[in-house]
PLY file of the C-alpha trace (Angstrom):
ply
format ascii 1.0
element vertex 152
property float x
property float y
property float z
element edge 151
property int vertex1
property int vertex2
end_header
116.73 247.54 147.41
116.97 244.36 145.54
117.70 244.44 141.94
116.72 242.15 139.18
120.06 240.28 139.69
119.62 239.17 143.45
117.95 236.68 145.34
115.41 238.06 147.92
113.15 236.54 150.44
110.35 238.05 152.02
110.63 237.43 155.80
108.23 240.30 156.81
105.31 241.34 154.63
106.40 244.19 152.23
109.92 244.07 153.31
112.47 242.12 151.25
115.48 240.84 152.82
118.24 240.58 149.96
120.27 237.52 150.35
123.50 238.55 148.58
125.34 235.16 149.09
127.91 233.74 146.78
125.50 232.82 144.17
123.84 236.35 143.44
125.62 237.14 140.18
124.19 234.11 138.63
120.60 235.32 137.89
119.69 236.07 134.24
116.95 238.53 133.67
114.45 237.20 131.36
111.93 239.59 129.98
110.13 237.10 128.01
109.34 233.43 128.65
106.22 231.34 128.76
106.40 230.44 132.44
108.70 232.23 134.90
106.66 231.71 137.83
108.32 229.01 140.17
104.92 227.25 140.84
106.20 224.09 139.16
105.55 222.71 142.72
101.87 223.38 143.52
102.72 223.77 147.27
104.74 227.00 146.61
101.72 229.06 146.52
100.88 227.96 150.09
104.49 228.46 150.98
104.38 232.13 149.67
101.04 232.71 151.45
102.49 231.35 154.60
105.70 233.67 154.31
103.28 236.73 154.36
102.40 236.08 157.96
104.81 238.75 159.58
104.98 237.04 162.98
105.99 233.65 161.68
109.41 234.62 160.36
111.77 231.98 158.77
112.00 229.81 161.71
108.43 229.71 162.39
107.85 228.99 158.57
110.38 226.08 159.03
108.42 224.81 162.15
105.08 224.82 160.43
106.08 223.21 157.13
107.85 220.48 159.10
104.71 220.21 161.37
102.22 219.31 158.79
102.18 216.83 155.79
102.00 219.47 153.23
102.03 223.45 152.93
98.44 223.25 151.99
97.56 221.40 155.15
99.47 223.84 157.21
97.58 226.74 155.33
94.34 225.15 156.10
95.06 224.06 159.73
92.86 224.83 162.75
94.31 227.42 165.22
94.97 224.57 167.93
96.91 222.62 165.45
98.96 225.43 164.23
99.90 226.25 168.03
100.80 222.66 168.67
103.61 222.88 166.14
105.11 225.49 168.18
104.40 228.66 166.18
102.71 230.67 169.22
99.20 231.72 169.65
99.47 235.22 168.13
101.23 233.70 164.91
98.38 231.21 164.59
95.97 233.94 164.86
97.58 236.06 162.14
97.73 232.96 159.90
94.08 232.49 160.23
93.41 236.24 159.78
95.74 236.13 156.59
93.90 233.01 155.27
90.59 234.79 155.46
91.96 237.91 153.83
94.28 236.58 151.22
93.21 235.80 147.61
95.87 233.03 146.51
94.85 233.28 142.78
95.41 237.04 142.82
98.89 236.48 144.60
99.87 233.91 142.15
98.81 236.33 139.34
100.86 239.21 140.68
103.87 237.02 141.02
103.52 235.98 137.41
102.94 239.54 136.30
106.18 240.51 138.02
108.11 237.42 136.72
108.95 236.33 140.23
109.48 232.67 140.84
108.88 231.19 144.14
111.46 228.63 145.08
111.09 226.64 148.36
113.59 224.87 150.41
113.30 221.36 149.27
112.73 222.30 145.54
115.09 220.87 143.00
115.83 224.55 141.97
116.91 225.60 145.47
120.48 226.27 145.49
122.53 223.89 147.40
125.07 226.30 148.80
122.32 228.19 150.60
121.58 225.02 152.46
125.14 225.15 153.79
124.42 228.40 155.75
122.88 228.41 159.19
119.19 228.89 158.94
118.78 228.88 155.26
115.72 230.97 153.88
112.69 228.64 153.74
111.60 230.41 150.41
113.27 232.46 147.88
111.71 234.97 145.33
113.69 235.05 142.11
113.02 237.36 139.32
114.45 235.82 136.10
115.87 232.49 136.09
118.59 230.66 138.00
121.88 230.17 135.86
122.71 226.56 135.14
126.05 227.28 136.76
124.43 227.20 140.33
124.91 223.86 142.04
121.29 222.56 143.00
0 1
1 2
2 3
3 4
4 5
5 6
6 7
7 8
8 9
9 10
10 11
11 12
12 13
13 14
14 15
15 16
16 17
17 18
18 19
19 20
20 21
21 22
22 23
23 24
24 25
25 26
26 27
27 28
28 29
29 30
30 31
31 32
32 33
33 34
34 35
35 36
36 37
37 38
38 39
39 40
40 41
41 42
42 43
43 44
44 45
45 46
46 47
47 48
48 49
49 50
50 51
51 52
52 53
53 54
54 55
55 56
56 57
57 58
58 59
59 60
60 61
61 62
62 63
63 64
64 65
65 66
66 67
67 68
68 69
69 70
70 71
71 72
72 73
73 74
74 75
75 76
76 77
77 78
78 79
79 80
80 81
81 82
82 83
83 84
84 85
85 86
86 87
87 88
88 89
89 90
90 91
91 92
92 93
93 94
94 95
95 96
96 97
97 98
98 99
99 100
100 101
101 102
102 103
103 104
104 105
105 106
106 107
107 108
108 109
109 110
110 111
111 112
112 113
113 114
114 115
115 116
116 117
117 118
118 119
119 120
120 121
121 122
122 123
123 124
124 125
125 126
126 127
127 128
128 129
129 130
130 131
131 132
132 133
133 134
134 135
135 136
136 137
137 138
138 139
139 140
140 141
141 142
142 143
143 144
144 145
145 146
146 147
147 148
148 149
149 150
150 151
């Protein structure tokens, strides 16, 4: 089970994989604070939504994010366009089903209520040392704030 002082990333819906790399002790729990949600980048809510498609997985998420001009464009894409980027027919169908049944405003509110930040690969907050591992997670979920000691 992930604690408040670990990174975790959601590769499969409702299952969090703890990423206990060399940076995990550097989280600071922050019970209060105006905005903890890592939606400084408005694309992150779409990356979060895409990460909830179970059959995508981290590599599929990377494929889809590199295959469209923006995460919003990937979220809104037609099935044929999703298949063209190489995620497969099943993942494309599941993404469309998820899109029809997921309330992004509610998701954002739930993340905010739990004080969870969404940090995508490419964000300035994304820890640089995670980029050095094979297949770095495309999205991180962080409860609290990242320490200034982490190289970004």
